[in-house]
C-alpha positions, 0 to 999 in steps of 0.5 A: 240357047238352042231351041231344043234346050229351051223346050227341055228347059220349059218342061223341066219341071213338070213337077210335079211336080212336081208337083212335078213337081217346090223341089230343092233340098239336100240329099235324102239323108240330110236335113235342111240347114238351120232346122232342128231335127230329132230321131225318135225311138218311139216312131209315130206312125205315118197317117196314111189312111187320113192322108189319102182319105182327105184327097179321095175326092180330089179327081181334077186340078186345073191351074195357070201360072209361071214356070222358071227352069234352069238347066246348067247355066241356061235359064228360061221363064215361061207361063203355063196352063195345066189340066190334070184329070186324076190318073187318067190324062194330063195336058200342059201348054207353055207359052212365052211372051204370049206365043205357044212354045210347047204342048205336053199330052199324057196318059198312063200308056202314051205321051205326046210332046209337041215342040212348037219352036222345032215343029217336032213331035216326041211320043212314046210310053211315058216311062221314067227314062223317056220322060227324062230324055224329052222333058228332063223329068225322071218321073213316069206318068203316074208319079207325075200326076200324083205329085200334081194332086199333092199325093205320094207316088206309088202309094203310102205303104211301107214307110218308116218313121225317119225323124221329126223336123222342127220348122217353127217353135211349136210346129214340126213335120214328120219325115218318113222313108221307104227303101226299095230295090230302085231307089230310096224315098223320103216324104215330109208330112206337115204336123197335122197329117194333112199335107205333103211338104216334101218328096224326094228320091235317091238311088240306094247307094248313089246320088239324089235323083229328085228333091221336091218341096210344097209350100204356100198352101191355099184353099181352092174349092174346099182343098189345100193345095201348094201354090208353090212347087220347087223341084231339083234333079241333080243328075241333070243339073236342073231346077224348076219353080212353079208358081200357080196364080189361079187353081180350080178343083174337080172342074173337068176341062173341055178336053185333055188332048190336042190335035197333032199337026200333019206336017211335023217331024215325029220322033218315036221313042221306045 
């Protein structure tokens, strides 16, 4: 595997997103195999107020864990350290066998990705196109950081009920859809409206861009967060699984940036 592909695979998650960020489903219009789904003419409203309020005090998340990424036939496994400060900034460091291989620093206006193995800096605005080009994640900064905090990218307005998805005998998730000019989004909220369990996106008349699943929820400092995020990006033939071993909430990291070495090649992205 080339160094460039290794670095792109290592960050193909973010997930973010997944988390990114558990992201791997079928297309937005289909349902997972083996589940029972029922359309309803009496559609329950998406309780966005409760969903947002429950997370309004979650301002920072830090964590450590493992990331597995596949792009085509190439696979890589890395350890990572993540620090997210709300919508302000994000810092993610990657290692393999204890050696640093890359660092991502991002804000809503600017991002820098340092490929240690290539000794190269990629930097520019954190648009969907730029992040897809450098780390193979077609999300902008706001969408990426929002998913890591367990919220819905782009806010919670304008979603319409789609169907009820039976996951256990007495438990069902509610699926909602929002259609826009750029893409169609689908979100899954658990039975009591407290967790985002699915987020997917597709072109209005085209293929699925990303599918995400959030699972294995644990309580951290009073917040329930997914310990496992699975993401797929069909257009890039990429799949990422993030597993958190440690998570802390609302404890600010010492910094959300890193010093750029002076002797590196810099690639500016428009």
